[in-house]
C-alpha positions as CSV (number, residue, x, y, z in Angstrom):
1,X,0.1,0.1,-0.1
2,X,1.2,3.3,-1.3
3,X,1.1,6.1,1.3
4,X,1.0,9.9,0.7
5,X,1.7,12.7,3.1
6,X,-1.4,15.5,3.6
7,X,0.3,18.8,2.7
8,X,-1.0,22.6,3.9
9,X,-1.8,24.3,0.8
10,X,-2.9,27.6,2.7
11,X,-5.0,28.7,5.2
12,X,-8.0,26.8,4.2
13,X,-6.8,23.9,2.2
14,X,-4.8,20.8,2.5
15,X,-3.9,18.8,-0.4
16,X,-2.1,15.1,-1.9
17,X,-1.0,14.3,-4.5
18,X,-2.3,11.2,-6.8
19,X,0.1,8.5,-8.1
20,X,1.0,9.9,-11.5
21,X,0.6,6.4,-13.1
22,X,-3.0,5.5,-11.5
23,X,-3.7,9.2,-13.3
24,X,-2.1,7.6,-16.3
25,X,-4.4,4.7,-16.1
26,X,-7.7,7.0,-16.4
27,X,-5.8,8.6,-19.5
28,X,-5.4,12.3,-17.9
29,X,-1.9,12.2,-19.4
30,X,-0.4,13.4,-22.6
31,X,2.6,11.3,-24.1
32,X,5.4,13.7,-21.6
33,X,3.8,12.4,-18.8
34,X,1.8,15.8,-18.1
35,X,-1.6,16.5,-16.9
36,X,-3.6,17.2,-20.2
37,X,-6.8,19.6,-20.4
38,X,-8.7,20.8,-17.2
39,X,-10.3,18.1,-14.9
40,X,-11.9,18.6,-11.7
41,X,-12.9,15.8,-9.2
42,X,-15.6,15.5,-6.2
43,X,-14.6,14.6,-3.0
44,X,-17.1,13.1,-0.5
45,X,-16.2,12.1,2.9
46,X,-17.3,8.8,3.8
47,X,-16.3,9.1,7.7
48,X,-13.8,7.0,10.0
49,X,-10.9,8.5,8.1
50,X,-12.2,7.4,4.6
51,X,-12.9,9.8,1.5
52,X,-14.0,8.6,-2.2
53,X,-12.6,10.7,-5.4
54,X,-14.4,11.0,-8.2
55,X,-13.2,12.4,-11.3
56,X,-16.5,14.4,-12.6
57,X,-17.1,14.8,-16.6
58,X,-19.3,18.2,-16.5
59,X,-19.3,20.5,-13.6
60,X,-22.4,22.4,-13.5
61,X,-22.5,26.5,-12.8
């Protein structure tokens, strides 16, 4: 099991990295291994230290 460290981004945000290989499997990287396009995720707290991260296709405004 890979472990990722939580990081303080600013006063109101904490960040975590996603393993690049997992992002590559989703087809979100170009041939140079860089993120291609804009992507958004929905992060939902389940409870007991568990979150779900879902890639969303569209953002409703």
